[in-house]
ZADO-1210 file (C-alpha; in nm, 4 decimals, padded with zeros to 6 digits):
<atoms>
<atom x="18.8327" y="-00.9350" z="05.1688" code="MET" pos="1"/>
<atom x="18.7728" y="-00.7336" z="04.8537" code="LYS" pos="2"/>
<atom x="18.9548" y="-00.8790" z="04.5559" code="LEU" pos="3"/>
<atom x="19.0034" y="-00.7279" z="04.2094" code="ALA" pos="4"/>
<atom x="19.1002" y="-00.9211" z="03.8969" code="LEU" pos="5"/>
<atom x="19.2496" y="-00.7130" z="03.6160" code="VAL" pos="6"/>
<atom x="19.2107" y="-00.8154" z="03.2527" code="ARG" pos="7"/>
<atom x="19.1967" y="-00.5513" z="02.9817" code="GLN" pos="8"/>
<atom x="18.9439" y="-00.7286" z="02.7602" code="LYS" pos="9"/>
<atom x="18.7547" y="-01.0541" z="02.7363" code="TYR" pos="10"/>
<atom x="18.7226" y="-01.2778" z="02.4320" code="THR" pos="11"/>
<atom x="18.5638" y="-01.6239" z="02.4447" code="PRO" pos="12"/>
<atom x="18.8506" y="-01.7664" z="02.2348" code="PHE" pos="13"/>
<atom x="19.1364" y="-01.6646" z="02.4664" code="GLY" pos="14"/>
<atom x="19.2965" y="-01.9114" z="02.7064" code="GLY" pos="15"/>
<atom x="19.3714" y="-01.6451" z="02.9672" code="ALA" pos="16"/>
<atom x="19.0155" y="-01.5176" z="02.9516" code="GLU" pos="17"/>
<atom x="18.8743" y="-01.8678" z="02.9992" code="ARG" pos="18"/>
<atom x="19.1016" y="-01.9004" z="03.3022" code="PHE" pos="19"/>
<atom x="18.9673" y="-01.5741" z="03.4462" code="VAL" pos="20"/>
<atom x="18.6068" y="-01.6816" z="03.3879" code="ALA" pos="21"/>
<atom x="18.6615" y="-02.0134" z="03.5690" code="ARG" pos="22"/>
<atom x="18.8493" y="-01.8423" z="03.8531" code="ALA" pos="23"/>
<atom x="18.5649" y="-01.5939" z="03.8973" code="LEU" pos="24"/>
<atom x="18.3112" y="-01.8742" z="03.9308" code="ASP" pos="25"/>
<atom x="18.5254" y="-02.0507" z="04.1903" code="ALA" pos="26"/>
<atom x="18.5879" y="-01.7334" z="04.3910" code="LEU" pos="27"/>
<atom x="18.2213" y="-01.6337" z="04.3949" code="ARG" pos="28"/>
<atom x="18.1266" y="-01.9857" z="04.5060" code="ASN" pos="29"/>
<atom x="18.3541" y="-01.9300" z="04.8073" code="ARG" pos="30"/>
<atom x="18.1816" y="-01.6042" z="04.8892" code="GLY" pos="31"/>
<atom x="18.4709" y="-01.3793" z="04.7882" code="VAL" pos="32"/>
<atom x="18.3793" y="-01.0205" z="04.7002" code="ASP" pos="33"/>
<atom x="18.5454" y="-00.9976" z="04.3579" code="VAL" pos="34"/>
<atom x="18.5393" y="-00.7231" z="04.0962" code="THR" pos="35"/>
<atom x="18.6723" y="-00.7400" z="03.7409" code="VAL" pos="36"/>
<atom x="18.8601" y="-00.4283" z="03.6313" code="ILE" pos="37"/>
<atom x="18.8519" y="-00.4222" z="03.2545" code="THR" pos="38"/>
<atom x="18.8277" y="-00.2089" z="02.9454" code="ARG" pos="39"/>
<atom x="18.5721" y="-00.4349" z="02.7797" code="ARG" pos="40"/>
<atom x="18.3923" y="-00.7412" z="02.9152" code="TRP" pos="41"/>
<atom x="18.1411" y="-00.9183" z="02.6927" code="THR" pos="42"/>
<atom x="18.0239" y="-01.1744" z="02.9478" code="GLU" pos="43"/>
<atom x="17.7673" y="-00.9668" z="03.1346" code="ALA" pos="44"/>
<atom x="17.5012" y="-01.2300" z="03.2071" code="ALA" pos="45"/>
<atom x="17.2887" y="-01.2117" z="03.5215" code="ASP" pos="46"/>
<atom x="17.4766" y="-01.3405" z="03.8223" code="GLY" pos="47"/>
<atom x="17.8111" y="-01.2489" z="03.6718" code="GLY" pos="48"/>
<atom x="18.0900" y="-01.0638" z="03.8486" code="PRO" pos="49"/>
<atom x="18.0864" y="-00.6994" z="03.9440" code="ALA" pos="50"/>
<atom x="18.2606" y="-00.5123" z="03.6624" code="VAL" pos="51"/>
<atom x="18.4549" y="-00.1855" z="03.6835" code="ARG" pos="52"/>
<atom x="18.4980" y="-00.0480" z="03.3339" code="LEU" pos="53"/>
<atom x="18.8162" y="00.1521" z="03.2683" code="CYS" pos="54"/>
<atom x="18.8074" y="00.2604" z="02.9084" code="ASN" pos="55"/>
<atom x="19.0103" y="00.5805" z="02.8644" code="PRO" pos="56"/>
<atom x="19.0579" y="00.7198" z="02.5149" code="PHE" pos="57"/>
<atom x="19.3531" y="00.5885" z="02.3153" code="TYR" pos="58"/>
<atom x="19.5080" y="00.5712" z="01.9709" code="LEU" pos="59"/>
<atom x="19.7254" y="00.2679" z="01.8991" code="GLY" pos="60"/>
<atom x="19.8353" y="-00.0262" z="02.1115" code="ARG" pos="61"/>
<atom x="20.0927" y="00.1568" z="02.3209" code="ARG" pos="62"/>
<atom x="19.8503" y="00.4280" z="02.4273" code="TRP" pos="63"/>
<atom x="19.5814" y="00.1629" z="02.4806" code="ARG" pos="64"/>
<atom x="19.7897" y="-00.0374" z="02.7278" code="ASP" pos="65"/>
<atom x="19.9471" y="00.2650" z="02.8987" code="ALA" pos="66"/>
<atom x="19.6140" y="00.4429" z="02.9525" code="SER" pos="67"/>
<atom x="19.4524" y="00.1297" z="03.0948" code="PHE" pos="68"/>
<atom x="19.7502" y="00.0686" z="03.3223" code="ALA" pos="69"/>
<atom x="19.7316" y="00.4250" z="03.4499" code="GLY" pos="70"/>
<atom x="19.3617" y="00.3892" z="03.5306" code="ALA" pos="71"/>
<atom x="19.4253" y="00.0654" z="03.7220" code="VAL" pos="72"/>
<atom x="19.7179" y="00.2177" z="03.9115" code="GLN" pos="73"/>
<atom x="19.4946" y="00.5027" z="04.0301" code="ARG" pos="74"/>
<atom x="19.2396" y="00.2516" z="04.1612" code="ILE" pos="75"/>
<atom x="19.5114" y="00.0567" z="04.3416" code="VAL" pos="76"/>
<atom x="19.6511" y="00.3758" z="04.4942" code="ALA" pos="77"/>
<atom x="19.3096" y="00.4637" z="04.6409" code="ARG" pos="78"/>
<atom x="19.3128" y="00.1366" z="04.8364" code="GLY" pos="79"/>
<atom x="18.9668" y="00.0280" z="04.7238" code="GLU" pos="80"/>
<atom x="19.0701" y="-00.3385" z="04.7212" code="PHE" pos="81"/>
<atom x="19.2612" y="-00.5526" z="04.9679" code="ASP" pos="82"/>
<atom x="19.4265" y="-00.7519" z="04.6910" code="LEU" pos="83"/>
<atom x="19.4651" y="-00.6821" z="04.3191" code="VAL" pos="84"/>
<atom x="19.5601" y="-00.9674" z="04.0893" code="GLN" pos="85"/>
<atom x="19.6543" y="-00.8592" z="03.7384" code="SER" pos="86"/>
<atom x="19.6743" y="-01.0507" z="03.4133" code="HIS" pos="87"/>
<atom x="19.8326" y="-00.7429" z="03.2547" code="GLU" pos="88"/>
<atom x="20.1831" y="-00.6016" z="03.3012" code="ARG" pos="89"/>
<atom x="20.0966" y="-00.3210" z="03.5431" code="ILE" pos="90"/>
<atom x="20.3480" y="-00.2036" z="03.8068" code="PRO" pos="91"/>
<atom x="20.1980" y="-00.1725" z="04.1540" code="GLY" pos="92"/>
<atom x="19.9589" y="-00.4682" z="04.1449" code="CYS" pos="93"/>
<atom x="19.9926" y="-00.7176" z="04.4293" code="HIS" pos="94"/>
<atom x="19.9778" y="-01.0452" z="04.2346" code="ILE" pos="95"/>
<atom x="20.0637" y="-01.1006" z="03.8707" code="TYR" pos="96"/>
<atom x="19.9629" y="-01.4097" z="03.6775" code="ARG" pos="97"/>
<atom x="20.2273" y="-01.4545" z="03.4088" code="ALA" pos="98"/>
<atom x="19.9925" y="-01.6269" z="03.1662" code="GLY" pos="99"/>
<atom x="20.1563" y="-01.4505" z="02.8723" code="ASP" pos="100"/>
<atom x="20.5060" y="-01.5436" z="02.9851" code="GLY" pos="101"/>
<atom x="20.7979" y="-01.3024" z="02.9483" code="VAL" pos="102"/>
<atom x="20.7724" y="-01.0559" z="02.6601" code="HIS" pos="103"/>
<atom x="21.1486" y="-01.0098" z="02.6443" code="ALA" pos="104"/>
<atom x="21.1944" y="-01.3840" z="02.5909" code="THR" pos="105"/>
<atom x="20.9306" y="-01.3949" z="02.3202" code="TRP" pos="106"/>
<atom x="21.1058" y="-01.1150" z="02.1317" code="LEU" pos="107"/>
<atom x="21.4410" y="-01.2930" z="02.1609" code="ASP" pos="108"/>
<atom x="21.2960" y="-01.6136" z="02.0172" code="LEU" pos="109"/>
<atom x="21.1032" y="-01.4293" z="01.7496" code="ARG" pos="110"/>
<atom x="21.4229" y="-01.2585" z="01.6334" code="ALA" pos="111"/>
<atom x="21.5530" y="-01.5991" z="01.5250" code="ALA" pos="112"/>
<atom x="21.2980" y="-01.6098" z="01.2429" code="VAL" pos="113"/>
<atom x="21.3043" y="-01.2404" z="01.1489" code="GLN" pos="114"/>
<atom x="21.5082" y="-01.0594" z="00.8882" code="SER" pos="115"/>
<atom x="21.7509" y="-00.7882" z="01.0048" code="PRO" pos="116"/>
<atom x="21.5019" y="-00.5211" z="00.8993" code="VAL" pos="117"/>
<atom x="21.2206" y="-00.6899" z="01.0918" code="GLN" pos="118"/>
<atom x="21.4372" y="-00.7221" z="01.4033" code="ARG" pos="119"/>
<atom x="21.5209" y="-00.3516" z="01.3872" code="LEU" pos="120"/>
<atom x="21.1551" y="-00.2608" z="01.3411" code="ALA" pos="121"/>
<atom x="21.0626" y="-00.4722" z="01.6429" code="THR" pos="122"/>
<atom x="21.3273" y="-00.3083" z="01.8621" code="ARG" pos="123"/>
<atom x="21.2072" y="00.0393" z="01.7640" code="LEU" pos="124"/>
<atom x="20.8339" y="-00.0361" z="01.7820" code="HIS" pos="125"/>
<atom x="20.6728" y="00.1880" z="02.0492" code="PRO" pos="126"/>
<atom x="20.4432" y="-00.0865" z="02.1835" code="TRP" pos="127"/>
<atom x="20.7240" y="-00.3382" z="02.2286" code="HIS" pos="128"/>
<atom x="20.9413" y="-00.0751" z="02.3972" code="ARG" pos="129"/>
<atom x="20.6569" y="00.0164" z="02.6331" code="TYR" pos="130"/>
<atom x="20.5783" y="-00.3479" z="02.7114" code="THR" pos="131"/>
<atom x="20.9408" y="-00.4313" z="02.7898" code="LEU" pos="132"/>
<atom x="20.9639" y="-00.1281" z="03.0197" code="SER" pos="133"/>
<atom x="20.6342" y="-00.2051" z="03.1968" code="ALA" pos="134"/>
<atom x="20.7316" y="-00.5702" z="03.2400" code="GLU" pos="135"/>
<atom x="21.0653" y="-00.4871" z="03.4027" code="ALA" pos="136"/>
<atom x="20.9087" y="-00.2201" z="03.6263" code="ALA" pos="137"/>
<atom x="20.6320" y="-00.4564" z="03.7400" code="MET" pos="138"/>
<atom x="20.8673" y="-00.7395" z="03.8396" code="PHE" pos="139"/>
<atom x="21.0863" y="-00.4964" z="04.0340" code="ARG" pos="140"/>
<atom x="20.8032" y="-00.3059" z="04.2034" code="ASP" pos="141"/>
<atom x="20.8092" y="-00.3507" z="04.5846" code="PRO" pos="142"/>
<atom x="20.4281" y="-00.3842" z="04.5881" code="ALA" pos="143"/>
<atom x="20.4509" y="-00.7172" z="04.4030" code="LEU" pos="144"/>
<atom x="20.3866" y="-00.9939" z="04.6552" code="ARG" pos="145"/>
<atom x="20.3585" y="-01.2998" z="04.4321" code="ALA" pos="146"/>
<atom x="20.3795" y="-01.4172" z="04.0728" code="VAL" pos="147"/>
<atom x="20.1690" y="-01.7086" z="03.9527" code="ILE" pos="148"/>
<atom x="20.3668" y="-01.8962" z="03.6865" code="CYS" pos="149"/>
<atom x="20.1867" y="-02.1555" z="03.4798" code="ASN" pos="150"/>
<atom x="20.5058" y="-02.3521" z="03.4104" code="SER" pos="151"/>
<atom x="20.8506" y="-02.4077" z="03.5544" code="ARG" pos="152"/>
<atom x="20.9866" y="-02.2659" z="03.2288" code="MET" pos="153"/>
<atom x="20.8245" y="-01.9286" z="03.3021" code="VAL" pos="154"/>
<atom x="20.9277" y="-01.9347" z="03.6690" code="ARG" pos="155"/>
<atom x="21.2917" y="-01.9948" z="03.5887" code="ASP" pos="156"/>
<atom x="21.2875" y="-01.7308" z="03.3146" code="ASP" pos="157"/>
<atom x="21.1465" y="-01.4622" z="03.5453" code="ILE" pos="158"/>
<atom x="21.3969" y="-01.5459" z="03.8187" code="ALA" pos="159"/>
<atom x="21.6874" y="-01.5314" z="03.5736" code="ARG" pos="160"/>
<atom x="21.5891" y="-01.2107" z="03.3940" code="ARG" pos="161"/>
<atom x="21.4513" y="-00.9997" z="03.6757" code="PHE" pos="162"/>
<atom x="21.5961" y="-01.1429" z="03.9945" code="GLY" pos="163"/>
<atom x="21.2551" y="-01.2021" z="04.1542" code="VAL" pos="164"/>
<atom x="21.2933" y="-01.3882" z="04.4839" code="ALA" pos="165"/>
<atom x="21.2169" y="-01.7585" z="04.4600" code="THR" pos="166"/>
<atom x="20.9586" y="-01.7441" z="04.7391" code="GLU" pos="167"/>
<atom x="20.7495" y="-01.5026" z="04.5312" code="LYS" pos="168"/>
<atom x="20.7321" y="-01.7368" z="04.2296" code="LEU" pos="169"/>
<atom x="20.4573" y="-01.9994" z="04.2477" code="HIS" pos="170"/>
<atom x="20.4071" y="-02.2629" z="03.9765" code="VAL" pos="171"/>
<atom x="20.0411" y="-02.3507" z="03.9244" code="ILE" pos="172"/>
<atom x="19.9832" y="-02.5428" z="03.6033" code="HIS" pos="173"/>
<atom x="19.6636" y="-02.4782" z="03.4120" code="ASN" pos="174"/>
<atom x="19.3783" y="-02.7206" z="03.4597" code="GLY" pos="175"/>
<atom x="19.1392" y="-02.8928" z="03.2201" code="VAL" pos="176"/>
<atom x="18.7745" y="-02.9929" z="03.2598" code="ASP" pos="177"/>
<atom x="18.7680" y="-03.3718" z="03.2186" code="LEU" pos="178"/>
<atom x="18.3902" y="-03.3679" z="03.1862" code="GLN" pos="179"/>
<atom x="18.4207" y="-03.1636" z="02.8678" code="ARG" pos="180"/>
<atom x="18.7447" y="-03.3010" z="02.7245" code="PHE" pos="181"/>
<atom x="18.7713" y="-03.6799" z="02.7141" code="HIS" pos="182"/>
<atom x="18.8424" y="-03.9666" z="02.4713" code="PRO" pos="183"/>
<atom x="18.4709" y="-04.0314" z="02.4202" code="GLY" pos="184"/>
<atom x="18.4594" y="-03.7322" z="02.1836" code="LEU" pos="185"/>
<atom x="18.6188" y="-03.9522" z="01.9166" code="ARG" pos="186"/>
<atom x="18.3220" y="-04.1848" z="01.8906" code="GLU" pos="187"/>
<atom x="18.0744" y="-03.8977" z="01.8914" code="ALA" pos="188"/>
<atom x="18.2409" y="-03.6680" z="01.6368" code="HIS" pos="189"/>
<atom x="18.5016" y="-03.8410" z="01.4208" code="ARG" pos="190"/>
<atom x="18.2789" y="-03.9463" z="01.1312" code="SER" pos="191"/>
<atom x="18.0364" y="-03.6503" z="01.1047" code="PRO" pos="192"/>
<atom x="18.3043" y="-03.3815" z="01.1456" code="VAL" pos="193"/>
<atom x="18.5288" y="-03.5357" z="00.8804" code="ARG" pos="194"/>
<atom x="18.2394" y="-03.5836" z="00.6396" code="ALA" pos="195"/>
<atom x="18.1296" y="-03.2215" z="00.6774" code="ALA" pos="196"/>
<atom x="18.4849" y="-03.0960" z="00.6112" code="ALA" pos="197"/>
<atom x="18.5529" y="-03.3273" z="00.3173" code="GLY" pos="198"/>
<atom x="18.8267" y="-03.5198" z="00.4983" code="ILE" pos="199"/>
<atom x="18.8542" y="-03.8908" z="00.4127" code="PRO" pos="200"/>
<atom x="18.7300" y="-04.1087" z="00.7006" code="PRO" pos="201"/>
<atom x="19.0527" y="-04.3099" z="00.7237" code="ASP" pos="202"/>
<atom x="19.3062" y="-04.0345" z="00.6484" code="ALA" pos="203"/>
<atom x="19.5557" y="-03.9544" z="00.9266" code="PRO" pos="204"/>
<atom x="19.4428" y="-03.6158" z="01.0607" code="LEU" pos="205"/>
<atom x="19.6535" y="-03.3706" z="01.2615" code="LEU" pos="206"/>
<atom x="19.4947" y="-03.0904" z="01.4618" code="LEU" pos="207"/>
<atom x="19.6447" y="-02.7463" z="01.5318" code="PHE" pos="208"/>
<atom x="19.4641" y="-02.5122" z="01.7742" code="VAL" pos="209"/>
<atom x="19.5944" y="-02.1631" z="01.8408" code="GLY" pos="210"/>
<atom x="19.5600" y="-01.7989" z="01.7460" code="SER" pos="211"/>
<atom x="19.8636" y="-01.6055" z="01.6291" code="GLY" pos="212"/>
<atom x="19.9964" y="-01.8522" z="01.3754" code="PHE" pos="213"/>
<atom x="20.3534" y="-01.7198" z="01.3639" code="GLU" pos="214"/>
<atom x="20.4116" y="-01.7668" z="01.7358" code="ARG" pos="215"/>
<atom x="20.2241" y="-02.0963" z="01.7526" code="LYS" pos="216"/>
<atom x="20.4451" y="-02.2527" z="01.4847" code="GLY" pos="217"/>
<atom x="20.2050" y="-02.3081" z="01.1974" code="LEU" pos="218"/>
<atom x="20.4582" y="-02.2354" z="00.9213" code="ARG" pos="219"/>
<atom x="20.7090" y="-02.5060" z="01.0222" code="PRO" pos="220"/>
<atom x="20.4158" y="-02.7400" z="01.0783" code="LEU" pos="221"/>
<atom x="20.3043" y="-02.6824" z="00.7177" code="LEU" pos="222"/>
<atom x="20.6626" y="-02.7443" z="00.6041" code="ASP" pos="223"/>
<atom x="20.6573" y="-03.0702" z="00.8003" code="ALA" pos="224"/>
<atom x="20.3249" y="-03.1721" z="00.6483" code="LEU" pos="225"/>
<atom x="20.4821" y="-03.1430" z="00.3022" code="ALA" pos="226"/>
<atom x="20.7087" y="-03.4310" z="00.4109" code="ARG" pos="227"/>
<atom x="20.4127" y="-03.6480" z="00.5148" code="MET" pos="228"/>
<atom x="20.2184" y="-03.7761" z="00.2113" code="PRO" pos="229"/>
<atom x="19.8555" y="-03.8563" z="00.2763" code="GLY" pos="230"/>
<atom x="19.8382" y="-03.6775" z="00.6130" code="VAL" pos="231"/>
<atom x="19.5768" y="-03.4028" z="00.6596" code="TRP" pos="232"/>
<atom x="19.5768" y="-03.0999" z="00.8880" code="LEU" pos="233"/>
<atom x="19.2917" y="-02.9049" z="01.0492" code="ALA" pos="234"/>
<atom x="19.3804" y="-02.5514" z="01.1683" code="VAL" pos="235"/>
<atom x="19.1559" y="-02.3966" z="01.4335" code="VAL" pos="236"/>
<atom x="19.2264" y="-02.0372" z="01.5347" code="GLY" pos="237"/>
<atom x="19.2437" y="-01.6822" z="01.4090" code="LYS" pos="238"/>
<atom x="19.5216" y="-01.4793" z="01.2525" code="ASP" pos="239"/>
<atom x="19.4971" y="-01.1631" z="01.0476" code="ARG" pos="240"/>
<atom x="19.7519" y="-01.3134" z="00.8070" code="HIS" pos="241"/>
<atom x="19.5740" y="-01.6467" z="00.7681" code="SER" pos="242"/>
<atom x="19.5539" y="-01.5989" z="00.3906" code="ALA" pos="243"/>
<atom x="19.9350" y="-01.5880" z="00.3772" code="ASP" pos="244"/>
<atom x="19.9544" y="-01.9239" z="00.5533" code="PHE" pos="245"/>
<atom x="19.6960" y="-02.0681" z="00.3147" code="ALA" pos="246"/>
<atom x="19.9086" y="-01.9421" z="00.0246" code="ASP" pos="247"/>
<atom x="20.2143" y="-02.1074" z="00.1796" code="HIS" pos="248"/>
<atom x="20.0278" y="-02.4377" z="00.2038" code="ALA" pos="249"/>
<atom x="19.9256" y="-02.4056" z="-00.1613" code="ALA" pos="250"/>
<atom x="20.2847" y="-02.3301" z="-00.2662" code="ALA" pos="251"/>
<atom x="20.3986" y="-02.6456" z="-00.0864" code="LEU" pos="252"/>
<atom x="20.1414" y="-02.8472" z="-00.2779" code="GLY" pos="253"/>
<atom x="19.9481" y="-02.9461" z="00.0359" code="ILE" pos="254"/>
<atom x="19.6605" y="-02.6973" z="00.0085" code="GLY" pos="255"/>
<atom x="19.3962" y="-02.9691" z="-00.0570" code="PRO" pos="256"/>
<atom x="19.5041" y="-03.1486" z="00.2626" code="ARG" pos="257"/>
<atom x="19.4756" y="-02.8459" z="00.4940" code="VAL" pos="258"/>
<atom x="19.1526" y="-02.7071" z="00.6348" code="ARG" pos="259"/>
<atom x="19.1625" y="-02.3513" z="00.7756" code="PHE" pos="260"/>
<atom x="18.8599" y="-02.3431" z="01.0049" code="LEU" pos="261"/>
<atom x="18.8960" y="-02.0069" z="01.1803" code="GLY" pos="262"/>
<atom x="18.8107" y="-01.9668" z="01.5498" code="PRO" pos="263"/>
<atom x="18.5592" y="-02.2170" z="01.6821" code="GLN" pos="264"/>
<atom x="18.3325" y="-02.1518" z="01.9820" code="PRO" pos="265"/>
<atom x="18.3562" y="-02.5245" z="02.0567" code="ASP" pos="266"/>
<atom x="18.6694" y="-02.7054" z="01.9401" code="VAL" pos="267"/>
<atom x="18.5783" y="-03.0385" z="02.1020" code="ARG" pos="268"/>
<atom x="18.4384" y="-03.1988" z="01.7836" code="PRO" pos="269"/>
<atom x="18.7793" y="-03.1459" z="01.6196" code="TRP" pos="270"/>
<atom x="18.9605" y="-03.3107" z="01.9077" code="TYR" pos="271"/>
<atom x="18.7297" y="-03.6038" z="01.8455" code="GLY" pos="272"/>
<atom x="18.7972" y="-03.6048" z="01.4719" code="ALA" pos="273"/>
<atom x="19.1782" y="-03.5922" z="01.4902" code="ALA" pos="274"/>
<atom x="19.4411" y="-03.8644" z="01.5315" code="ASP" pos="275"/>
<atom x="19.7192" y="-03.6481" z="01.6796" code="ALA" pos="276"/>
<atom x="19.7706" y="-03.2918" z="01.7976" code="PHE" pos="277"/>
<atom x="20.0525" y="-03.0595" z="01.6872" code="ALA" pos="278"/>
<atom x="20.1591" y="-02.7265" z="01.8387" code="LEU" pos="279"/>
<atom x="20.5288" y="-02.6631" z="01.7599" code="PRO" pos="280"/>
<atom x="20.5041" y="-02.3191" z="01.9157" code="THR" pos="281"/>
<atom x="20.7987" y="-02.0827" z="01.9123" code="LEU" pos="282"/>
<atom x="20.7005" y="-01.9590" z="02.2578" code="TYR" pos="283"/>
<atom x="20.4023" y="-02.0435" z="02.4749" code="ASP" pos="284"/>
<atom x="20.4057" y="-02.0281" z="02.8564" code="PRO" pos="285"/>
<atom x="20.1509" y="-02.3114" z="02.8901" code="PHE" pos="286"/>
<atom x="19.9033" y="-02.3713" z="02.6062" code="PRO" pos="287"/>
<atom x="19.5623" y="-02.4897" z="02.7234" code="ASN" pos="288"/>
<atom x="19.5144" y="-02.6638" z="02.3908" code="ALA" pos="289"/>
<atom x="19.7880" y="-02.9156" z="02.4759" code="VAL" pos="290"/>
<atom x="19.6069" y="-03.0076" z="02.7985" code="LEU" pos="291"/>
<atom x="19.2776" y="-03.0404" z="02.6145" code="GLU" pos="292"/>
<atom x="19.4311" y="-03.2629" z="02.3469" code="ALA" pos="293"/>
<atom x="19.5934" y="-03.4895" z="02.6057" code="LEU" pos="294"/>
<atom x="19.2652" y="-03.5125" z="02.7978" code="ALA" pos="295"/>
<atom x="19.0968" y="-03.6248" z="02.4752" code="CYS" pos="296"/>
<atom x="19.3520" y="-03.9037" z="02.4350" code="GLY" pos="297"/>
<atom x="19.5417" y="-03.7461" z="02.1454" code="LEU" pos="298"/>
<atom x="19.9170" y="-03.8047" z="02.1236" code="PRO" pos="299"/>
<atom x="20.0633" y="-03.4555" z="02.1265" code="THR" pos="300"/>
<atom x="20.3657" y="-03.2862" z="01.9744" code="LEU" pos="301"/>
<atom x="20.4908" y="-02.9558" z="02.1103" code="THR" pos="302"/>
<atom x="20.8217" y="-02.7711" z="02.1293" code="SER" pos="303"/>
<atom x="21.0959" y="-02.6915" z="02.3772" code="HIS" pos="304"/>
<atom x="20.9547" y="-02.3358" z="02.3881" code="GLY" pos="305"/>
<atom x="20.6280" y="-02.4592" z="02.5349" code="SER" pos="306"/>
<atom x="20.5697" y="-02.4798" z="02.9087" code="GLY" pos="307"/>
<atom x="20.3447" y="-02.7795" z="02.8434" code="ALA" pos="308"/>
<atom x="20.6531" y="-02.9747" z="02.7372" code="ALA" pos="309"/>
<atom x="20.6946" y="-03.0353" z="03.1117" code="GLU" pos="310"/>
<atom x="20.4034" y="-03.2790" z="03.0915" code="LEU" pos="311"/>
<atom x="20.5099" y="-03.4671" z="02.7770" code="ILE" pos="312"/>
<atom x="20.7044" y="-03.7918" z="02.7680" code="ASP" pos="313"/>
<atom x="20.7458" y="-04.0693" z="02.5117" code="ASP" pos="314"/>
<atom x="20.4289" y="-04.2340" z="02.6358" code="GLY" pos="315"/>
<atom x="20.2012" y="-03.9490" z="02.5330" code="CYS" pos="316"/>
<atom x="20.3812" y="-03.7331" z="02.2803" code="GLY" pos="317"/>
<atom x="20.6969" y="-03.5710" z="02.1500" code="ALA" pos="318"/>
<atom x="20.8950" y="-03.2519" z="02.2147" code="VAL" pos="319"/>
<atom x="21.0965" y="-03.1053" z="01.9264" code="VAL" pos="320"/>
<atom x="21.2737" y="-02.7926" z="01.8038" code="ASP" pos="321"/>
<atom x="21.0037" y="-02.5469" z="01.6927" code="ALA" pos="322"/>
<atom x="21.1895" y="-02.4539" z="01.3738" code="LEU" pos="323"/>
<atom x="21.2999" y="-02.8026" z="01.2635" code="ASP" pos="324"/>
<atom x="21.0441" y="-02.9195" z="01.0068" code="ALA" pos="325"/>
<atom x="21.2196" y="-03.2536" z="00.9631" code="ALA" pos="326"/>
<atom x="21.2068" y="-03.3222" z="01.3378" code="ALA" pos="327"/>
<atom x="20.8424" y="-03.2171" z="01.3499" code="ILE" pos="328"/>
<atom x="20.7574" y="-03.4547" z="01.0650" code="ALA" pos="329"/>
<atom x="20.9507" y="-03.7399" z="01.2257" code="ALA" pos="330"/>
<atom x="20.7866" y="-03.6817" z="01.5641" code="GLY" pos="331"/>
<atom x="20.4393" y="-03.6673" z="01.4193" code="LEU" pos="332"/>
<atom x="20.5054" y="-03.9754" z="01.2086" code="GLY" pos="333"/>
<atom x="20.5931" y="-04.1673" z="01.5239" code="ARG" pos="334"/>
<atom x="20.2809" y="-04.0444" z="01.7006" code="LEU" pos="335"/>
<atom x="20.0566" y="-04.1393" z="01.4109" code="LEU" pos="336"/>
<atom x="20.2176" y="-04.4838" z="01.3952" code="ASP" pos="337"/>
</atoms>
């Protein structure tokens, strides 16, 4: 069997990309002939996967995604591969892994925190319009044999919105490497990491890990922190508007208690340094960071818009409304206690 995995680009900080990298290793170990179809792939070490670069010219996000999709569709039409699994919304692929969830749902939830002007701009934005159209066409394409959903939340959403047959929807939760993420990180990293960052050794420390701060719920988390005297927060991840979030923390009077660390190639020392994990995401199909935090023994707060909420109970964490700062503060206070 010749298998193709489709991912437009690879970044070492992306959860979906880490999933693809692990899947490639497992498939190659089973002797599967697998090729990555991609626009850009930075992991090109010896012994890596066969890579088919599809990098047509583009200007802007809409053209970028549409031109890549067209190139992939031409490869699929030629029948070069027995099975094509896509991590992008491309009609005609055989298997789709819905790691990014449902774009239509994300826009609906995002509208709740947007002004009327912002909602109108989103509805008219060419990239969002293209993505919504491609998403609907993909789920209704007769070539689609199966959808891998990383949470029941995503499965039920796809079935409700697009009428995909139940037998095509398969829930496979993300996994976590328990050799890399474990409670022993606390003993190894707590003291040196805090000292290097200027965080008091005995201060309660929350950890936030995620890129795209608006969607991941950083603003309401900062609002909650303002209700929690003496509690510190470490923010790991990237966002082009990170300075705006730092300004918001300063305006709340909590700037000295927040550390914006940017993306980290290895976040494990911060799992070891923290006392609890917080990701009150507005929408997240299944955040790997929640699994990693739980594996490290951190009590974890997430939201009803997170697929990982399916794994949380009172024994290991809390699930709250993503926009309710008071509920976030109360939940985190209980976890820290």
